[in-house]
N, C-alpha and C positions, 0 to 999 in steps of 0.2 A: 504494500500500500504506500502510496506517495505521501510526502509530508503534507501537501495541501489537503488531501482527502482526510488524513488523520486530524488535521486542525479543524476542518469543517465538522467532522463527526464528533470529536471529543470537546471541541471548543464552542460549538454553536448548537448542534443538534441534540446532544445528550442533555445539556442544561435546559434547553427549550422544552424537550419532552418531559423532563423531570418536573419542571415548573408547571406544565400543563396537567400532569398527573396529580401533583400536590393541590392544585387549584380545584380540580374535580373532586378529589377526596374531601377537601375542606368544605366545599360548597354542599356536598351531600351530607356531611356531618352537621353543618350549620342548619340546613333545612330540616333535618330530622329533629334536632334540638328545638328549633323554633316551633315545629308542629306539636311536639310533646308539651312545650310550655303553654301554647294556646289551648290545647286540649285540657290540660290540667286546670288552667284558669277558668275555662268554661264549665268544667265539672264542679269546681268549687262555687262558682256563681250560681249554677243551677241548684246545687244543694242548699245554698242560702235562700234562694227564692222559693224552693219547694217547702221550706219550713215556714215561710210567710203565709202559706195557706191556712195555717192554724193559729196565727197571731191575731188577725183582725178580719172584719168582714170585707173590707175594701181591698183592692189590689194596689200595690205600690212596690217600688223598688227599694231595696235595702242598701243603696249605694253608700250611704253615710256609715253604715256598720259592716260593710262588706269586708271579708278577709283580703280582697284584692286592693282595697283602698291603701293599705300600707305597702 
């Protein structure tokens, strides 16, 4: 293999492919974490609101006392 081919392969292509792979893995991980966080927040809010059915006759939101407020 000539020097120019080795320089293009190990100096440009390998780092480029490694950074692309790292970006894809990071984006996948971030998306999964974000979806889990949103699901958890919605489940907590739904649990809080389901308990409000037994508090009063009217329907209202518990946003002031919601566990998500903090």
